[in-house]
N, C-alpha and C positions, 0 to 999 in steps of 0.2 A: 348350569349351563347347558344350553342347548345343543343337541349333538345332527350331522346329518344324517336320515335314515332314507330306505327306501319303501314305497309305496307298490303293492302291486297291481296291475289291472283291475282284478279280481275283485278286489275291495269294494269299488265304484257297484259292483252286481250284487253286494251280501245283501239277502233278502231281509235276512232277520235285526242286522246294523240296521237297515231303513225303516220296516216294523216297526223296530224301538223308537227310534226319531219319530215316526209317528205318531208312535203311542204317548211318547213325554213329551213332546212339540219342544222338543231343547234341538241344538245342533251337535248331536250326536257325533253324527258322520265326521264331519270336520274336528270336533272337538279329538274325536278318538287317534287320527290322524296326527293331531299336533301333539297328544299324547308321546308318540313315538319319539319327538325331541327333548323328549322332558327324563326320558328314563334311560337308566345307566344301561352296563352292558349287558346286564339280565333280563333287561324288561324292569326293572323295579322306578318308583319313582317315590317321594317324599308326599306324603298327604296331605298337600297347602293348598286346599283353592283360591286362594287371593292370590296366590304364588304363581302358581299353575296358570290361572284367569289372563295372567302379566306375557306370560309365553307364547297362550295356544289361542285365545281370541280377546283383545287385549281393546278392541273395540267395539265389542256386542253389550248391549246391556240383557245379559242375563251371568246368574247366579251360577259360579261355578261349582259349587259343592254337591245344587242340585241335576248337572253335567255330571259329574263323578257319580253320585250316587243311581242315576236311571241308568250309566254304565255299569255300576257294579250289582244292581239288582237284575240286570238283562243277561251277564254274566259273562262280560267283555272283558272285564278288569276284578282282579279279586281283590279284598281288603285285608290288613292285618296288624295287627298293633305291638310292637315292642317299646319296653319302659317306660307306656303311659305313651307313647306318638304314633302314628297312625302311618301307615306305607300303604304302596298300592305295585301292584304288578301287575302285568299281558302275561295269561296263562298261554298265548301261543307265540309269544316273543320267541321262540329260537326255531321254528317249524317256518317264520318269515323275514327273519334279520339276518345277514349275513354281518358282522361284527370285525370293524376292523382290529387288526392286533396291536397298533400301537394305542389303543383305548385304554385307559387304565381300571384297574379291575374296581367291580364295584365297593362303595365303602359302605351302603346300606345294609342292615342286618337282614339274613335269610327268613324267607317265609315259615321257614322247615322249623327254627329256632323262636319263635313268635306265637302270638296267639290268632288265628283266624276269625276274620267274624264273617256270619253268615249272613249270607242277603235274605231276601223275600222271596221267595220261587214263583208268588204267585201271579207277581205279570213278566216272569219269564215266558210261562206256560201261556200267559194271552197274548204275549206277541210272539211264541209260536206257533199259537192255533190260529193267528191270522195269515200269518207266513205261508201255513199249511192251507188255508182256505185259497190264498191268492195265484200262490207258485204250485199249487199242488201238481202240477203238468213239468214240472221241471224238476221235482224234486224223487229220488227213489220211491218203488211204491211200498215197502214196510213203513217210511217214515210216512205215510198219506194216513195211516191208524194211528188218529190222535190220540187214543187211550193207548197207546205205547208209547207214542215219545215220554208222557208224563210217568211211565213205570221204570222207562227205563233213562237214568238221567245220562250214562255215558253215549245214549244216541243224541240228547239233549242237549251237551258237550261238543258231539262230533256235529250236527248243525251250525253251533254257534260258530267255531271253528276254522270250519271245515266249507262252507258253505259257498 
């Protein structure tokens, strides 16, 4: 069941998300925003590409499994498995969503009680390199050192979720 969620204006200027979309040639920005309405109060969702596509991009001729995998690879969502079923969550969920107190508690397993699945970091680095090239004047000086972001996962996550 879909929920009413908020989208902050800064999301439309998120350089890393834009570059991930350009790199993948998939509608990642709209899909990412659409996923908000598919998440429970904890930012979790069932990793069911066909069902999610019906809620997020019903008229688009796109493979939603590819969309989810591109968002996962770029670090915007995380994927985990619990009892052979796949789930996802948005790591920055609680920074950006105010949940209605009447919304029911999550029925999905937590990532902590599951097996996380690792994404391929090469795409994230490629996207981040592109952002650094195109947006260097908009980023803090310490981030402009591309070798530093490859060595500092926390910095990479900070760029993804707070850019």
